[in-house]
C-alpha positions in Angstrom: 0.0 0.0 0.0 1.8 3.2 -1.2 2.1 6.3 0.8 4.1 9.5 0.9 4.7 12.7 3.0 3.9 16.2 2.0 5.8 18.9 4.0 3.5 21.7 5.3 5.9 23.8 7.3 8.8 23.3 9.7 8.1 20.1 11.7 4.7 19.6 10.2 3.7 17.0 7.6 0.7 15.6 5.9 0.7 11.8 5.6 -0.9 10.6 2.4 -1.8 6.9 1.9 -3.4 5.4 -1.2 -6.2 3.1 0.1 -7.5 1.8 -3.2 -10.3 2.9 -5.6 -13.9 3.7 -5.0 -15.8 0.8 -6.6 -18.6 3.1 -7.7 -16.6 5.8 -9.4 -13.2 4.2 -10.0 -11.5 7.2 -8.4 -8.5 6.8 -6.1 -9.2 6.9 -2.4 -6.6 8.5 -0.1 -6.2 8.9 3.6 -4.8 12.3 4.8 -3.5 12.7 8.3 -1.6 15.6 9.8 1.5 15.0 11.8 3.9 17.1 13.8 7.5 16.0 14.3 10.6 15.1 12.4 10.6 13.5 9.0 11.8 10.2 10.5 9.0 10.3 13.0 6.4 11.0 10.3 7.7 8.1 8.2 7.3 5.8 11.3 3.8 7.0 11.8 3.0 6.5 8.1 4.3 2.9 8.3 2.2 2.3 11.4 -0.9 3.6 9.7 -0.3 1.4 6.6 0.1 -1.6 8.8 -3.2 -0.9 10.6 -5.1 -0.3 7.4 -3.8 -3.6 5.9 -4.7 -5.5 9.1 -8.1 -3.8 9.3 -7.5 -2.3 12.7 -7.3 1.3 11.6 -9.6 3.7 13.4 -10.5 7.0 11.7 -9.2 9.9 14.0 -12.6 11.5 13.9 -14.1 8.4 15.4 -11.4 7.7 17.9 -12.1 7.7 21.6 -9.7 8.9 24.3 -9.4 5.3 25.6 -8.5 4.0 22.1 -5.8 6.7 21.6 -4.4 6.1 25.1 -4.0 2.4 24.5 -2.6 2.9 21.0 -0.1 5.5 22.4 1.0 3.1 25.1 1.5 0.3 22.6 3.2 2.3 20.0 5.3 4.7 22.1 5.3 3.4 25.7 6.8 -0.1 25.0 9.7 1.5 23.1 10.4 4.6 25.0 9.3 4.2 28.6 11.5 2.5 31.2 10.1 -0.9 32.2 8.9 0.2 35.6 7.4 3.4 34.2 5.7 1.4 31.5 4.1 -0.9 34.0 2.8 2.0 36.1 1.4 3.8 33.0 -0.3 0.7 31.8 -1.9 0.1 35.2 -3.2 3.7 35.3 -4.5 3.5 31.7 -6.1 0.1 32.0 -7.6 0.5 35.5 -8.4 4.2 35.6 -8.3 6.0 32.3 -10.1 3.5 30.0 -12.9 2.6 32.4 -13.6 6.2 33.5 -12.7 8.3 30.5 -12.3 5.8 27.7 -15.6 6.2 25.9 -15.3 9.9 25.5 -14.6 11.0 21.9 -10.9 12.2 21.8 -11.7 15.6 20.3 -14.7 16.0 22.6 -12.8 15.6 25.9 -13.3 18.7 28.0 -11.6 20.1 31.2 -14.8 19.2 33.1 -14.3 15.5 32.3 -10.8 15.6 33.7 -11.9 17.6 36.7 -14.5 14.9 37.5 -11.9 12.2 36.9 -9.5 13.7 39.4 -12.3 14.1 41.9 -13.2 10.4 41.5 -9.7 9.2 42.1 -9.2 11.5 45.0 -12.3 10.1 46.7 -11.7 6.5 45.5 -9.3 3.8 46.9 -5.9 2.6 45.9 -5.2 0.3 43.0 -3.1 -2.1 45.1 -6.0 -2.9 47.4 -4.5 -1.4 50.5 -6.6 0.7 52.8 -6.6 4.5 52.5 -6.8 7.1 49.7 -4.3 7.9 47.0 -1.5 10.2 48.1 -1.2 13.7 46.5 1.9 12.4 44.7 -0.1 9.5 43.1 -2.8 11.9 41.9 -0.2 14.2 40.4 1.3 11.2 38.6 -2.1 10.4 37.1 -2.3 14.0 35.9 1.2 13.7 34.2 0.1 10.4 32.4 -3.0 12.1 31.0 -1.1 15.2 30.0 1.5 13.2 28.2 -1.1 11.2 26.3 -3.0 14.4 25.2 0.2 16.1 24.3 0.9 13.3 21.8 -2.6 13.7 20.4 -2.0 17.4 20.1 1.3 16.9 18.2 -0.5 14.6 15.8 -3.1 17.3 15.3 -5.9 15.1 16.5 -7.0 17.7 19.0 -6.7 21.5 18.9 -5.2 21.9 22.4 -4.1 19.9 25.4 -7.1 20.3 27.7 -5.0 18.9 30.6 -3.3 22.3 30.7 -6.6 23.9 31.7 -7.3 21.8 34.7 -6.0 22.5 38.2 -5.8 19.5 40.6 -8.2 19.9 43.5 -5.5 19.5 46.1 -4.4 21.7 48.9 -1.3 23.7 47.7 0.9 22.5 50.6 0.1 18.8 49.9 0.8 19.4 46.2 4.2 20.9 46.8 5.1 18.5 49.6 4.6 15.5 47.3 6.4 17.0 44.3 9.5 18.3 45.9 10.0 16.7 49.3 13.4 18.0 50.3 15.9 18.1 53.1 17.1 21.4 54.4 20.7 22.2 55.1 20.6 21.3 58.8 19.0 17.9 57.9 21.6 17.3 55.3 24.4 17.9 57.9 22.6 15.6 60.4 22.2 12.8 57.8 25.8 12.9 56.6 27.1 13.1 60.1 25.0 10.1 61.1 26.2 8.0 58.1 29.7 8.9 59.2 31.6 7.3 56.2 29.4 4.2 56.5 28.3 1.9 53.6 26.1 4.4 51.9 27.8 7.6 52.9 29.4 8.3 49.5 26.2 7.4 47.6 24.2 9.9 49.6 27.0 12.6 49.5 27.3 12.4 45.7 23.5 12.2 45.3 22.9 15.4 47.1 25.6 17.2 45.2 24.8 16.0 41.7 21.1 15.4 41.6 21.4 12.1 39.7 18.5 9.7 39.7 18.9 6.5 41.7 19.5 4.4 38.7 22.1 6.8 37.3 24.0 6.8 40.6 24.0 3.0 40.8 25.0 2.8 37.1 28.2 4.9 37.6 31.5 3.3 36.9 35.0 4.6 37.6 35.6 5.4 34.0 32.7 7.9 34.2 34.7 10.2 36.5 37.4 12.6 35.2 39.3 13.3 38.4 41.6 15.8 36.8 38.9 18.0 35.1 36.2 17.5 37.8 33.6 16.0 35.4 31.1 13.2 35.9 29.4 11.5 32.8 26.0 9.8 33.0 26.2 7.1 30.4 23.9 4.3 31.8 21.3 3.6 34.4 20.8 0.5 36.6 17.3 -0.9 36.8 15.4 -4.0 38.0 12.4 -5.9 36.9 11.2 -9.4 37.9 11.6 -10.6 34.4 15.1 -9.3 33.7 16.6 -9.0 37.2 19.2 -6.2 37.6 20.3 -4.8 34.3 21.8 -1.7 32.7 20.1 0.5 30.2 20.6 3.9 28.5 19.6 6.9 30.7 15.9 8.1 30.7 16.1 10.4 27.6 18.7 11.9 25.2 19.3 14.8 27.5 19.9 12.5 30.4 23.1 11.3 28.8 25.1 14.2 30.0 28.4 15.4 31.6 28.3 17.6 34.6 30.8 19.5 36.8 31.5 18.1 40.2 33.1 20.0 43.1 36.6 19.3 44.6 34.8 18.0 47.7 33.0 15.4 45.6 36.3 14.5 43.9 37.9 14.1 47.3 35.1 11.8 48.7 35.2 9.7 45.5 39.0 9.3 45.7 38.7 8.0 49.3 35.8 5.7 48.3 37.9 4.3 45.5 40.8 3.5 47.8 38.5 1.8 50.3 36.8 -0.2 47.6 40.2 -1.3 46.2 41.2 -2.6 49.6 38.0 -4.6 50.0 38.3 -6.0 46.5 42.0 -7.1 47.2 40.9 -8.9 50.3 38.6 -11.0 48.1 41.1 -11.5 45.3 39.5 -8.9 43.0 41.5 -6.4 41.0 39.6 -3.1 40.8 39.1 -1.8 37.3 37.7 1.2 35.5 34.6 -0.8 34.6 33.6 -1.6 38.2 30.6 0.2 39.6 31.4 3.0 42.0 28.5 1.9 44.3 28.4 -1.8 44.6 28.5 -4.8 46.9 31.8 -5.9 48.5 32.3 -8.5 45.7 31.8 -5.9 42.9 28.3 -7.0 42.1 25.8 -4.2 41.5 23.6 -2.9 44.3 19.9 -3.8 44.0 18.0 -0.5 43.3 15.1 -1.6 45.5 17.5 -2.2 48.4 18.4 1.5 48.3 14.8 2.6 48.0 13.7 0.5 51.0 16.8 1.4 53.2 16.7 5.2 52.8 13.3 6.2 54.2 13.7 3.7 57.1 17.1 5.1 57.9 15.8 8.7 57.9 13.0 7.7 60.3 15.5 5.9 62.6 17.6 9.0 63.0 14.6 11.3 63.6 14.3 12.9 60.2 11.2 13.1 57.9 10.6 9.7 56.2 11.3 10.7 52.6 12.1 8.7 49.4 15.7 8.4 48.1 14.5 10.6 45.2 14.3 13.5 47.6 18.1 13.9 47.2 17.5 14.9 43.6 14.9 17.4 44.6 17.1 18.7 47.4 19.9 19.3 44.9 17.6 21.3 42.5 16.2 23.4 45.3 19.6 24.3 46.6 20.7 25.4 43.2 17.5 27.5 42.8 18.1 29.1 46.2 21.4 30.4 44.9 19.8 32.0 41.8 21.2 29.6 39.2 19.6 29.8 35.8 16.8 27.3 35.4 18.2 26.2 32.0 21.4 25.2 33.7 19.5 23.3 36.3 17.3 21.5 33.7 20.4 20.4 31.8 22.2 19.3 34.9 19.2 17.2 36.0 18.9 15.7 32.6 15.3 16.8 32.1 14.0 16.4 28.5 12.7 20.0 28.5 12.8 23.1 30.7 9.0 22.7 31.0 9.5 19.6 33.2 11.9 21.5 35.5 9.4 24.4 35.7 6.4 22.1 36.4 8.2 20.3 39.3 9.9 23.4 40.9 7.5 26.2 39.8 6.8 27.3 43.4 10.5 27.8 44.0 11.1 29.8 40.8 10.8 33.7 40.9 7.9 35.1 38.9 10.3 36.8 36.4 11.8 33.4 35.5 8.4 31.7 35.3 7.4 34.3 32.7 10.6 33.7 30.7 10.1 29.9 30.8 6.5 30.3 29.4 7.7 32.6 26.6 10.5 30.1 25.7 8.0 27.2 25.5 5.8 29.3 23.2 8.7 30.1 20.9 9.6 26.4 20.7 6.0 25.4 19.9 5.7 28.0 17.2 
């Protein structure tokens, strides 16, 4: 089944697919669909459409429901681009929340009121895991992000005129919203935490995490070859992850911008040098020769640390020493908030954290950003869209 692309303007295409001839008139029948993105992305979308038409599973966009598009997006994009744990969480939300409650609404008929009612339902409803209690503010915010991402994809494919998720404000108390998004440690708590660890097993991991803002998997994926001790540079080249199916495995970082090189302070260099010396001694006692390919944070025999071990240890440890029970990810938020407090440019922070766009940085830390910078971020996003 032949097809071709027609360029409309920069980053915008019309996909044209020959679908046969009208049996009554003998005239050629064509399918036209608008698409926003690169030429390579448009070619992939055209190939997908041709496959669906040939299989008889194609759905005309004008007849597509929100549930159908969400499921299609997850199958076509999510399986390829999302991390395994993220994919499973997205699928659970789409299958058990989005499709049953919003799935029958026509995609181009979805209104802010529908989303407002949806958020109200999940706030009042129970948890998906069967445990008692309501969803946390953080879980509700995660639902919002999933829906926003799906609708943003529909907008880029010109199936809808705007992303209505942008028009809906979550019915959460502001303090709960901010607490869940950016739970952080203050400077006194950081000092108390590091003094308590006192060069113990996870001291260097926490020390580096606070001062680099790396994600858990990125920290655990660091190898000695990723550190340039002379230039004071740290390169993020891989991430460590875990699933029941694969066990512990390495993968590429979350997105293209997550593959980055950042500056690290002399203090971090010094702590890493001491850590490398201690690790070398432990390895030698077990007959292991330390190499540049060894993980910086690993077990005594050189095997990688289990990501879930860190996630379960950290909040319990904080609670044991009398600090707020926060997730390990709070170290990343703490790093960002400390940089923002010094007046560092948000673009620099976004690049350092490896966010795919400034918008993500802004969404997470908006209440910490001065109004003047918020306005600049919004203007930048408008320029990029246009």
